[in-house]
MARGUPA-45119 format. One line per field, with one value per residue (C-alpha): residue in one letter; x negated, y negated, z. Coordinates in nm, 4 decimals. Example, Ala and Ser with C-alpha at 12.3 -4.5 7.8 and 13.67 -1.06 7.14 Angstrom:
r	(a; s)
xx	(-1.2300; -1.3670)
yy	(0.4500; 0.1060)
zz	(0.7800; 0.7140)
! end
This chain:
r	(m; t; a; v; s; l; m; e; y; v; r; n; t; q; t; q; r; e; l; a; a; r; n; m; e; k; m; h; e; r; l; v; n; v; f; s; i; a; p; a; a; m; f; v; a; d; s; q; g; n; f; i; e; y; n; r; h; f; e; n; e; f; l; q; d; k; g; e; p; f; f; d; f; l; k; k; p; a; i; k; a; l; r; e; k; d; t; g; a; q; s; i; n; r; e; e; i; r; v; g; l; g; s; g; q; v; r; w; f; e; l; i; w; s; c; e; s; e; d; m; v; g; v; v; s; d; f; t; s; r; k; d; r; e; l; a; l; h; h; q; a; t; h; d; d; l; t; g; a; l; n; r; r; g; l; e; w; a; i; q; l; k; l; d; k; g; v; d; h; l; q; l; y; h; l; d; v; k; r; f; r; h; v; i; l; a; y; g; l; s; f; s; d; r; v; l; k; a; l; y; t; e; l; y; r; y; m; c; a; f; a; d; l; c; r; l; h; i; d; q; f; v; v; l; v; s; d; d; q; a; q; d; a; a; e; a; f; e; r; f; r; t; r; l; k; s; s; p; f; w; i; d; n; r; q; v; m; i; d; m; v; t; c; k; v; h; f; d; g; h; a; e; m; n; d; m; l; d; a; l; d; e; t; v; r; e; s; k; i; i; a; k; s; k; p; h; m; d; h; q; e; f; s; v; d; q; t; l; q; f; l; d; r; a; r; a; v; g; r; l; g; l; q; e; l; p; r; q; l; c; m; a; w; q; p; i; l; s; l; e; r; p; d; g; h; l; y; a; e; s; l; l; r; i; r; g; d; d; g; v; l; k; s; a; g; y; l; i; d; a; c; v; q; a; g; q; t; a; l; l; d; s; w; v; l; n; t; t; i; s; y; l; e; r; n; l; e; a; l; q; h; l; d; a; v; a; v; n; v; s; p; n; s; l; n; d; e; f; f; l; e; d; t; i; a; l; i; n; a; h; r; g; v; a; r; k; v; c; l; e; i; t; e; v; g; a; v; v; n; l; k; a; v; q; d; f; i; y; r; v; r; a; l; g; v; r; i; a; l; d; d; f; g; a; g; y; s; n; f; r; y; a; i; d; l; h; a; d; v; i; k; i; d; g; s; i; i; q; q; i; a; q; g; t; e; s; l; a; v; a; r; a; i; s; a; l; s; q; d; l; g; c; k; c; v; a; e; w; v; e; d; e; h; t; l; g; l; l; g; e; i; e; v; d; y; a; q; g; f; f; i; s; p; a; i; d; p; d; l; f; l; y; k; r; s; v; v; e; v; l; e; g; s; p; q; q; s; r; l; l; a; r; y; q; l; d; d)
xx	(6.4733; 6.4554; 6.8268; 6.9132; 6.6980; 6.8582; 7.2106; 7.1170; 6.9819; 7.3042; 7.5159; 7.3196; 7.3410; 7.7157; 7.7561; 7.5602; 7.7739; 8.0941; 7.9594; 7.8671; 8.2102; 8.3828; 8.1610; 8.2469; 8.6146; 8.5919; 8.4021; 8.6656; 8.9378; 8.7525; 8.7161; 9.0868; 9.1666; 8.9345; 9.0887; 9.4334; 9.3708; 9.1127; 9.2146; 9.1325; 9.3829; 9.2330; 9.3562; 9.2576; 9.3985; 9.3728; 9.2763; 9.6366; 9.6571; 9.8715; 9.7950; 9.6882; 9.6156; 9.6377; 9.6178; 9.8744; 9.7458; 9.7681; 10.1184; 10.2396; 10.0800; 10.1036; 10.3762; 10.7537; 10.9926; 10.9878; 10.6113; 10.5861; 10.3151; 10.4267; 10.1670; 10.0969; 9.7214; 9.7898; 10.0291; 9.9266; 9.8215; 9.6087; 9.4411; 9.3633; 9.2170; 8.9980; 8.8659; 8.7526; 8.5535; 8.3624; 7.9885; 7.8861; 7.8761; 7.8534; 7.8573; 8.0403; 8.2660; 8.4226; 8.6885; 8.8706; 9.2395; 9.4596; 9.8323; 10.0839; 10.3848; 10.5887; 10.6454; 10.2746; 10.1691; 9.8699; 9.7156; 9.3709; 9.2815; 8.9480; 8.9425; 8.6370; 8.6356; 8.4210; 8.4912; 8.3804; 8.4597; 8.8210; 8.9304; 8.9038; 8.8485; 8.9444; 8.9676; 9.1953; 9.1771; 9.3545; 9.0914; 9.3167; 9.1984; 8.8328; 8.8998; 9.0920; 8.7927; 8.5609; 8.7845; 8.8095; 8.4301; 8.3980; 8.6509; 8.4665; 8.1361; 8.2745; 8.5202; 8.4997; 8.6381; 8.7811; 8.9715; 8.9941; 8.8297; 8.5434; 8.2027; 7.8808; 7.8453; 8.2090; 8.1467; 7.8561; 8.0873; 8.3641; 8.1221; 7.9755; 8.3223; 8.3995; 8.0631; 8.1147; 8.4430; 8.2496; 8.3928; 8.2462; 8.2617; 8.2923; 8.3635; 8.2874; 8.4446; 8.2399; 8.3955; 8.1923; 8.3645; 8.2072; 8.0846; 8.2159; 7.9428; 8.1086; 8.4364; 8.2549; 8.0816; 8.4012; 8.6545; 8.4590; 8.4260; 8.7763; 8.9446; 8.7024; 8.7812; 9.1515; 9.0651; 8.8829; 9.1708; 9.4207; 9.2048; 9.1635; 9.5369; 9.6072; 9.3364; 9.4796; 9.8295; 9.7129; 9.4464; 9.5156; 9.7108; 9.4142; 9.0966; 8.8948; 8.8299; 8.5145; 8.3882; 8.0238; 7.8952; 8.0448; 8.2038; 8.1723; 8.4172; 8.3886; 8.6616; 8.5708; 8.7672; 8.7560; 8.7785; 9.1298; 9.2593; 9.0500; 9.3220; 9.5744; 9.3031; 9.1820; 9.5315; 9.5907; 9.2567; 9.3380; 9.6709; 9.4829; 9.2374; 9.5270; 9.6989; 9.3840; 9.3549; 9.7242; 9.8156; 9.6454; 9.6641; 9.8479; 9.6431; 9.7163; 9.9276; 9.6327; 9.6182; 9.3041; 9.2040; 8.9688; 8.7283; 8.5408; 8.2660; 8.3527; 8.1838; 8.2741; 8.0009; 8.0156; 7.8343; 7.7659; 7.9266; 7.6010; 7.4131; 7.2973; 7.4892; 7.1826; 7.0860; 7.4324; 7.4138; 7.0632; 7.1817; 7.4892; 7.2706; 7.0635; 7.3765; 7.5256; 7.2020; 7.2108; 7.5779; 7.5010; 7.2175; 7.4484; 7.7241; 7.4805; 7.3503; 7.6938; 7.9581; 8.2427; 8.1618; 8.3269; 8.3553; 8.1018; 8.1088; 7.8021; 7.7824; 7.6244; 7.3091; 7.2796; 7.3339; 7.0531; 6.8255; 6.9141; 6.8403; 6.4987; 6.4398; 6.5506; 6.3153; 6.0369; 6.0897; 6.0585; 5.7352; 5.5961; 5.6290; 5.3761; 5.1593; 5.2515; 5.3164; 5.4888; 5.2534; 5.4146; 5.3115; 5.0983; 4.9995; 5.1189; 4.9714; 5.1909; 5.0117; 4.9860; 4.9684; 4.7413; 4.9469; 4.6327; 4.4523; 4.7020; 4.4366; 4.1419; 4.2115; 4.3153; 4.4955; 4.7323; 4.9178; 4.8912; 5.2398; 5.3657; 5.5569; 5.6860; 5.6004; 5.8968; 5.8772; 5.9242; 5.6229; 5.8349; 5.7332; 6.0149; 6.0609; 5.9183; 6.1464; 6.2985; 5.9515; 5.8636; 6.1922; 6.1190; 5.7731; 5.9179; 6.1836; 5.9324; 5.6697; 5.4250; 5.3536; 4.9828; 4.9725; 5.1220; 4.9144; 4.5953; 4.6865; 4.7519; 4.4288; 4.2195; 4.3749; 4.3296; 3.9694; 3.8829; 4.0310; 3.8339; 3.5098; 3.5630; 3.6376; 3.4216; 3.2562; 3.5838; 3.7413; 3.4589; 3.6979; 3.9494; 3.9361; 4.1307; 4.3986; 4.6287; 4.7314; 5.0172; 4.9587; 5.2656; 5.2848; 5.3314; 4.9963; 4.8331; 4.9615; 4.7744; 4.4170; 4.3092; 4.4309; 4.2329; 3.9120; 3.9611; 4.0214; 3.7033; 3.5088; 3.6627; 3.5751; 3.2300; 3.1719; 3.2814; 3.1206; 3.0687; 3.4422; 3.5342; 3.5247; 3.7994; 4.0353; 4.2943; 4.4926; 4.8488; 4.9802; 5.3573; 5.5652; 5.2765; 5.5231; 5.5897; 5.2246; 5.1879; 4.8212; 4.7447; 4.3949; 4.3091; 4.4398; 4.2374; 3.9268; 4.0115; 4.0523; 3.7233; 3.5403; 3.6907; 3.6416; 3.2743; 3.2672; 3.4106; 3.7812; 4.0354; 4.3491; 4.6964; 5.0050; 5.3013; 5.6682; 5.5651; 5.8560; 6.0949; 6.1346; 5.8697; 5.6228; 5.5409; 5.2845; 5.0794; 4.9721; 4.8232; 4.5835; 4.5163; 4.4461; 4.2400; 4.4328; 4.2845; 4.6251; 4.9792; 5.2631; 5.5959; 5.8824; 6.0752; 6.4159; 6.3046; 6.1739; 6.4997; 6.6895; 6.4642; 6.6521; 6.9892; 6.9234; 6.6964; 6.6461; 6.4607; 6.2586; 6.1598; 6.0465; 5.8433; 5.6843; 5.5936; 5.4314; 5.2384; 5.1139; 5.0183; 4.8180; 4.6217; 4.5543; 4.4262; 4.2171; 4.4365; 4.5738; 4.9526; 5.1461; 5.5196; 5.6924; 6.0124; 5.9792; 6.2589; 6.3178; 6.1322; 6.3032; 6.1737; 5.8261; 5.8403; 5.9425; 5.6505; 5.4117; 5.5671; 5.5125; 5.1566; 5.1874; 4.8706; 5.0063; 5.3352; 5.4453; 5.7707; 5.9626; 5.9631; 5.5881; 5.5703; 5.6921; 5.4363; 5.2489; 4.9840; 4.6488; 4.4715; 4.6246; 4.3975; 4.0766; 3.8446; 4.0965; 4.0071; 4.3487; 4.7114; 4.7966; 4.5594; 4.6985; 5.0473; 4.9331; 5.2196; 5.4916; 5.7852; 5.6352; 5.3131; 5.5083; 5.6920; 5.3701; 5.1896; 5.4745; 5.5122; 5.1445; 5.0695; 4.7940; 4.6372; 4.7321)
yy	(-1.5466; -1.2580; -1.1897; -1.5529; -1.5478; -1.2249; -1.3657; -1.6801; -1.4645; -1.2584; -1.5738; -1.7253; -1.4021; -1.3826; -1.7481; -1.6869; -1.3825; -1.5798; -1.8579; -1.6083; -1.4483; -1.7880; -1.8682; -1.5346; -1.5999; -1.9456; -1.8004; -1.5323; -1.7995; -1.9979; -1.6846; -1.6114; -1.9674; -1.9425; -1.6060; -1.7647; -2.0842; -1.9498; -2.0241; -1.6645; -1.3882; -1.1678; -0.8547; -0.5722; -0.2218; 0.0993; 0.4446; 0.5147; 0.2023; 0.0012; -0.3701; -0.4445; -0.8121; -1.0560; -1.4287; -1.6782; -1.6917; -1.3124; -1.3133; -1.5897; -1.4488; -1.0734; -0.9732; -0.9670; -1.0787; -0.7345; -0.7180; -0.4818; -0.5641; -0.7063; -0.5118; -0.1398; -0.1850; -0.3058; -0.0276; 0.2483; 0.5145; 0.2601; 0.1306; 0.4864; 0.5586; 0.2488; 0.3692; 0.6902; 0.4809; 0.3082; 0.3638; 0.3659; 0.1812; -0.1989; -0.1790; -0.4406; -0.3003; -0.4867; -0.3946; -0.5776; -0.4905; -0.5574; -0.6009; -0.6130; -0.8344; -0.7518; -0.9607; -0.9217; -1.1211; -0.9971; -1.1060; -1.0119; -0.9695; -0.9218; -0.7094; -0.7124; -0.4807; -0.3208; -0.0465; -0.0821; 0.2075; 0.3069; -0.0333; -0.1783; -0.5505; -0.6944; -1.0179; -1.0531; -1.3315; -1.4059; -1.4738; -1.4565; -1.7905; -1.6945; -1.3483; -1.4978; -1.7171; -1.4158; -1.2119; -1.5027; -1.5329; -1.1543; -1.1588; -1.4420; -1.2539; -0.9218; -1.0253; -1.1770; -1.5321; -1.4886; -1.1614; -1.0938; -0.7532; -0.6373; -0.7689; -0.5657; -0.6285; -0.5307; -0.2106; -0.1316; -0.1886; 0.0305; 0.3130; 0.3015; 0.3189; 0.6347; 0.7914; 0.7141; 0.9071; 1.2125; 1.2537; 1.5491; 1.3975; 1.0543; 0.9486; 0.6186; 0.5095; 0.2433; 0.0179; -0.2048; -0.4453; -0.4088; -0.7220; -0.9494; -1.2023; -1.2470; -1.3392; -1.6051; -1.7482; -1.7481; -1.8809; -2.0291; -1.9462; -2.0504; -1.8149; -1.5294; -1.5687; -1.5230; -1.2117; -1.0663; -1.1539; -0.9894; -0.6801; -0.6565; -0.7029; -0.4100; -0.1978; -0.2809; -0.1825; 0.1655; 0.2376; 0.0452; 0.3312; 0.5683; 0.3637; 0.0569; -0.1761; -0.3783; -0.6318; -0.5283; -0.7787; -1.0365; -0.7811; -0.4626; -0.3061; -0.0081; 0.2134; 0.4016; 0.7221; 0.9743; 1.3464; 1.3764; 1.1273; 1.2571; 1.4288; 1.1450; 0.8887; 1.0819; 1.0935; 0.7245; 0.6302; 0.8169; 0.6320; 0.3045; 0.3904; 0.4881; 0.1588; -0.0375; 0.1452; 0.1233; -0.2434; -0.5840; -0.8428; -1.1683; -1.4618; -1.8221; -1.6969; -1.4904; -1.1153; -0.9718; -0.6061; -0.5037; -0.2260; -0.0574; 0.1961; 0.3995; 0.6691; 0.8820; 0.9536; 1.2219; 1.1791; 1.4083; 1.2671; 1.3242; 1.0715; 0.7372; 0.4286; 0.2518; 0.5689; 0.5870; 0.2318; 0.2856; 0.6025; 0.4192; 0.1520; 0.4214; 0.6088; 0.2947; 0.2350; 0.5935; 0.5598; 0.2482; 0.4260; 0.7159; 0.4803; 0.2881; 0.5999; 0.7664; 0.4921; 0.7443; 0.8510; 0.5758; 0.7851; 1.0106; 1.2107; 1.2780; 1.5614; 1.5437; 1.7124; 1.4591; 1.1765; 1.3117; 1.3096; 0.9455; 0.8756; 1.0362; 0.8058; 0.5011; 0.5931; 0.6518; 0.3045; 0.1593; 0.3481; 0.2524; -0.1113; -0.0277; 0.1665; 0.4924; 0.8302; 1.1284; 1.3495; 1.6613; 1.5534; 1.8142; 1.9372; 2.2481; 2.3729; 2.5016; 2.7554; 2.6773; 2.9897; 3.0201; 3.1835; 3.2818; 3.4378; 3.4994; 3.6798; 3.4611; 3.0953; 2.9230; 2.5873; 2.4165; 2.0947; 1.9381; 1.8414; 1.6632; 1.8638; 1.8231; 2.1100; 2.1792; 2.2819; 2.6415; 2.6095; 2.6170; 2.3760; 2.1366; 1.8793; 1.5313; 1.3746; 1.1343; 1.0045; 0.9476; 0.7594; 0.5555; 0.4639; 0.3480; 0.1478; -0.0092; -0.0745; 0.1594; 0.4186; 0.3290; 0.4211; 0.7634; 0.8297; 0.7382; 0.9823; 1.2631; 1.2003; 1.1734; 1.4873; 1.6916; 1.5849; 1.6478; 1.9973; 2.0673; 1.9546; 2.1601; 2.4720; 2.4180; 2.7595; 2.9436; 2.7555; 2.8104; 2.9807; 2.6935; 2.5087; 2.2006; 2.0773; 1.7999; 1.5002; 1.2683; 0.8935; 0.6711; 0.3683; 0.1381; 0.2560; 0.1979; -0.1600; -0.2063; -0.3181; -0.2321; 0.1269; 0.1553; 0.0322; 0.2449; 0.5542; 0.4981; 0.4519; 0.7707; 0.9820; 0.8299; 0.9312; 1.2920; 1.3597; 1.7238; 1.7965; 1.5314; 1.7876; 1.9861; 1.6851; 1.6008; 1.2754; 1.3057; 0.9700; 0.9318; 0.6732; 0.4948; 0.2528; 0.1036; 0.0015; -0.3769; -0.4038; -0.1194; -0.2549; -0.2268; 0.1318; 0.2207; 0.0837; 0.2814; 0.6029; 0.5433; 0.5048; 0.8116; 1.0277; 0.9306; 1.0796; 1.4115; 1.3605; 1.4813; 1.2890; 1.4316; 1.2563; 1.3794; 1.3945; 1.3610; 1.3297; 1.1591; 0.8193; 0.5684; 0.8254; 0.8208; 0.9629; 0.6429; 0.6662; 1.0124; 0.8495; 0.5242; 0.6925; 0.9848; 1.2385; 1.5815; 1.7356; 1.6664; 1.7962; 1.8395; 1.6904; 1.9554; 1.8399; 1.9365; 2.2771; 2.3541; 2.3177; 2.5043; 2.8301; 2.6590; 2.4352; 2.4081; 2.0325; 2.0727; 2.3624; 2.1494; 1.8646; 2.1048; 2.2571; 1.9082; 1.8122; 2.1386; 2.0759; 1.7180; 1.8453; 2.0802; 1.8030; 1.5713; 1.8423; 1.8387; 2.1226; 2.1476; 2.2347; 2.3104; 2.2207; 2.3583; 2.7108; 2.8969; 3.2209; 3.4831; 3.3934; 3.0357; 3.1675; 3.3815; 3.0880; 2.8828; 3.1518; 3.1462; 2.7696; 2.8044; 2.6069; 2.6606; 2.6645; 2.7119; 2.5804; 2.6361; 2.8464; 3.1525; 3.1610; 3.0336; 2.7545; 2.5337; 2.7352; 2.6924; 2.5928; 2.8522; 3.1230; 3.0004; 3.0604; 3.3248; 3.3949; 3.4167; 3.3742; 3.2858; 3.6571; 3.7120; 3.4094; 3.5609; 3.8957; 4.0937; 3.8530; 3.9266; 3.6706; 3.8727; 4.1883; 4.0100; 3.8717; 4.2059; 4.3762; 4.1081; 4.0828; 4.4499; 4.3644; 4.5981; 4.5392)
zz	(10.3279; 10.0832; 10.1216; 10.0439; 9.7303; 9.6151; 9.6646; 9.4665; 9.1775; 9.1706; 9.1698; 8.8773; 8.6768; 8.7266; 8.6240; 8.3045; 8.2214; 8.2743; 8.0514; 7.7789; 7.7973; 7.7641; 7.4633; 7.3003; 7.3647; 7.2032; 6.9063; 6.8617; 6.8749; 6.6070; 6.3919; 6.4339; 6.3320; 6.0310; 5.9376; 5.9653; 5.7690; 5.5153; 5.1518; 5.0567; 5.1192; 5.3920; 5.5656; 5.8001; 5.7384; 5.9391; 5.8096; 5.7002; 5.4851; 5.7276; 5.7611; 6.1167; 6.0602; 5.7731; 5.7349; 5.6199; 5.2628; 5.2251; 5.3677; 5.1355; 4.8186; 4.8482; 5.0977; 5.0595; 5.3319; 5.4932; 5.4933; 5.1962; 4.9349; 4.5996; 4.4007; 4.3908; 4.4438; 4.8013; 4.9008; 5.1414; 4.8827; 4.6950; 5.0141; 5.1246; 4.7781; 4.8065; 5.1412; 4.9692; 4.7198; 5.0005; 4.9488; 5.3168; 5.6469; 5.6161; 5.2359; 5.0305; 4.7567; 4.4640; 4.2109; 3.9320; 3.9055; 3.6033; 3.6711; 3.3873; 3.4532; 3.1459; 2.8315; 2.7606; 3.0672; 3.2649; 3.5941; 3.7180; 4.0866; 4.2549; 4.5678; 4.7950; 5.0939; 5.3601; 5.6106; 5.9713; 6.1987; 6.1243; 5.9929; 5.6456; 5.5975; 5.2592; 5.0615; 4.7571; 4.4997; 4.1732; 3.9044; 3.5984; 3.4584; 3.4833; 3.3391; 3.0483; 2.9688; 2.9902; 2.7589; 2.5135; 2.5016; 2.4607; 2.1768; 2.0088; 2.0387; 1.9108; 1.6401; 1.2956; 1.2684; 0.9194; 0.9487; 1.3216; 1.2719; 1.4914; 1.3892; 1.4109; 1.7844; 1.8289; 1.6347; 1.8695; 2.1662; 2.0169; 1.9377; 2.2878; 2.4440; 2.2477; 2.3285; 2.6992; 2.6792; 2.5615; 2.2106; 2.0197; 1.6743; 1.5153; 1.1594; 0.9937; 0.6670; 0.4913; 0.2258; -0.0041; -0.2447; -0.5888; -0.7681; -0.4938; -0.5734; -0.9133; -0.7406; -0.5352; -0.8424; -1.0496; -0.7966; -0.5043; -0.1360; -0.0328; -0.2783; -0.2008; 0.1701; 0.0927; -0.1074; 0.1930; 0.4273; 0.1935; 0.1681; 0.5460; 0.6008; 0.3713; 0.5354; 0.8778; 0.7652; 0.6665; 0.9297; 1.2517; 1.4095; 1.3858; 1.4012; 1.4981; 1.2060; 1.1546; 0.9037; 0.8900; 0.6327; 0.3971; 0.1637; 0.3690; 0.6150; 0.8484; 0.9928; 1.3140; 1.3776; 1.6639; 1.5922; 1.7354; 1.4759; 1.1858; 0.9817; 1.0039; 0.9318; 0.6253; 0.4775; 0.5491; 0.3949; 0.0753; 0.0551; 0.1008; -0.1811; -0.4072; -0.3338; -0.4303; -0.7615; -0.8509; -0.8088; -0.7812; -0.5041; -0.5726; -0.4415; -0.5409; -0.8335; -0.9581; -0.9939; -0.8361; -0.8677; -0.5878; -0.6778; -0.3955; -0.3281; -0.0198; 0.1818; 0.4789; 0.7329; 1.0015; 1.3332; 1.6256; 1.9387; 2.1295; 1.9155; 2.0512; 1.9407; 1.7953; 1.6085; 1.4563; 1.3242; 1.1863; 1.0141; 0.8829; 0.7224; 0.5493; 0.4420; 0.2898; 0.0991; -0.0309; -0.1272; -0.3331; -0.5117; -0.6018; -0.7162; -0.9345; -1.1070; -1.1254; -1.1647; -1.1736; -0.8155; -0.6111; -0.2933; -0.1195; 0.2009; 0.4139; 0.6680; 1.0141; 0.8795; 0.5982; 0.8442; 1.0619; 0.7570; 0.6973; 1.0625; 1.0236; 0.7294; 0.9295; 1.2118; 0.9632; 0.8167; 1.1658; 1.2313; 0.8937; 0.9913; 1.2625; 1.0152; 1.1920; 1.0299; 1.1988; 1.3993; 1.2504; 0.9002; 0.7209; 0.3775; 0.1949; -0.1329; -0.4141; -0.6383; -1.0115; -1.2278; -1.5324; -1.8075; -1.9977; -1.7006; -1.4167; -1.2137; -1.3055; -1.2180; -0.8975; -0.9044; -0.6593; -0.5866; -0.2407; -0.1192; 0.1909; 0.4477; 0.8035; 1.0378; 1.2634; 1.6280; 1.5101; 1.2793; 0.9622; 0.6839; 0.5928; 0.3192; 0.3766; 0.1164; 0.3673; 0.4550; 0.0903; 0.0412; 0.3540; 0.2257; -0.1056; 0.0774; 0.3173; 0.0489; 0.2252; -0.0427; -0.0350; 0.3348; 0.2622; -0.0505; 0.1378; 0.4158; 0.1659; -0.0214; 0.2960; 0.4458; 0.1267; 0.0706; 0.4368; 0.4115; 0.0940; 0.2538; 0.5703; 0.3673; 0.0597; 0.0725; 0.1339; -0.1605; -0.4068; -0.6519; -0.6405; -0.9740; -0.8579; -0.6218; -0.7473; -0.5340; -0.6307; -0.6566; -0.6894; -0.9202; -0.6200; -0.4846; -0.8227; -0.8029; -0.4732; -0.5437; -0.1884; -0.2381; -0.5618; -0.4004; -0.0868; -0.3013; -0.5006; -0.1753; -0.0301; -0.3339; -0.3530; 0.0092; -0.0642; -0.4005; -0.3087; -0.3455; -0.6059; -0.8884; -0.7141; -0.6968; -0.9619; -0.9224; -1.0531; -1.1730; -1.1924; -1.3824; -1.5480; -1.7061; -1.3605; -1.3259; -1.3299; -1.4282; -1.6685; -1.7315; -1.3604; -1.3529; -1.6638; -1.4927; -1.1770; -1.3784; -1.5588; -1.2257; -1.0515; -1.3609; -1.3494; -0.9967; -1.1209; -1.0448; -1.3019; -1.4031; -1.4643; -1.5992; -1.3954; -1.5060; -1.8713; -2.1137; -1.8695; -1.7118; -1.8117; -1.9405; -2.3118; -2.5497; -2.5655; -2.2002; -2.2601; -2.5039; -2.3146; -1.9804; -2.1195; -1.9111; -1.8400; -1.7625; -1.8803; -1.6598; -1.8363; -1.6347; -1.4423; -1.5684; -1.9223; -1.8117; -1.6301; -1.9583; -2.2040; -2.1542; -2.2192; -2.5201; -2.8216; -2.7679; -2.4357; -2.5744; -2.8742; -2.6447; -2.4306; -2.7440; -2.8706; -2.5403; -2.5335; -2.8884; -2.7984; -2.5032; -2.7263; -2.9789; -2.7049; -2.5416; -2.2275; -2.0189; -2.0070; -1.6886; -1.6707; -1.3427; -1.1841; -1.3210; -1.1442; -1.3373; -1.5425; -1.8699; -1.8458; -1.7678; -2.0796; -2.3020; -2.1679; -2.2830; -2.6308; -2.6711; -2.5377; -2.2158; -2.0099; -1.6534; -1.4687; -1.1307; -0.9445; -0.6947; -0.9202; -0.8777; -0.5206; -0.2921; -0.1196; 0.1436; 0.4114; 0.2513; 0.4675; 0.2457; -0.0366; 0.1564; 0.0024; -0.2781; -0.6494; -0.8121; -0.7488; -0.7526; -0.4581; -0.2743; -0.2934; -0.1536; -0.0007; -0.1206; -0.3574; -0.5971; -0.6218; -0.7030; -0.9857; -1.1332; -1.1090; -1.2915; -1.5577; -1.6465; -1.5765; -1.3324; -1.0816; -0.7192)
! end
């Protein structure tokens, strides 16, 4: 009975195996049929790149009569190279392949493959129509409709391509049509568009062989050049500028002279694309400022270092929008020398600096420019005032011999009523150091509400703060403000002091300001003193104090602690030696 049962079990098992084998055979036949009749071109290749199997569609589309592939990307070396690109067992790989057919015709193929064991299974499809649509959309997104040049997005794309190739250096030429708005107002949009097209055509004729061309804004163009084309591009650009200056364009039977402001900007190839565009925007702004103040300078060139400074300014503007200031921001004090008692008085001006990673104090000029540009001067002035007053309070005993430290306040801050009230509250909360603070007011003429500023000055003076008029004799400053604002100190503008050794006119102006100060009961300070001869002339015209690099640059405030005079502050420095010798002081 057991033997019969065992034989029945073996028979059933064998039947099931035979049934499974027949099913597998049918499935394989169906797969073979599908492989054969599939609309996609399919193939199987061995490790040497030989086609083992392929379907009818592959044979009709990609093989010649003798079985050789039409296209190079399906020949043995190419198939073997594809196998080397395979990313691993059972992985699916994809590649787009561009095939030029001559006469400017191009076809695009998509190859999808996978390697199993020694064999490679692949599917090839022609997606030229879809690729053409993609390229058309990309062109539309990256090019200017009017001229066909790259637009800003296209410029980003072109820069990124060059950076991805590892270029060491990039140059951007920026071109800005002067007074283009006048052309639009005089002749209309249609004519101005033809002017721009004519200009771009000429620019393309000179520069297309060396560069990518972009229309950045309505009347601004950019030329992107790699380092290996720099010399040829520079020569071609000069020929283009000469052509613009030498002859007009003929448009609709009108002669049109196109005048441009241009600049050349150098970039490090290791920069980020977004950083480059931010720096370019700042550079263009700087170029316009220079061109406005110096109309004869219609072309400027900015080095990599200058571009990095502009980038710092661009980043600072972005942070200022979030009410953020750089963490490396600090204060440095520049000594102010008493010409009457060089070893008996101690004054200073608190100036903004950036402390580098090496501990060296660097200029914060870019940050000040950024604050002006972003309308955030009150934020910066509040930080300076808070930091200076806090330092004074922490070190009040060690600074007992300090007469006063000056802090600059910009006209934009004086136009901010919240800044005025916050400053009064700050000084009121720190009355113990108020008498050591002197507020330097610059460009009083730019103040919108002079009455409000006069009231502000009256209130802070009542708390012990002194008032100085900075940059006196230049810009908006005039003699009337010295009377209206009851200044304690008048600071002669540095540009006047720089010239007193070269001309009698500047010396006469400085002498007049010094005399005015005496008549008004003010102290007089001369800025930008850079040599001993100038220092001597200041003594002759009875200026009270001198400030500048000849005396000392801005230094760490800690050097003022427990010191009685500027001479002591400068202990061990070349400046101290000069002052000791000049005034015959004991060391």
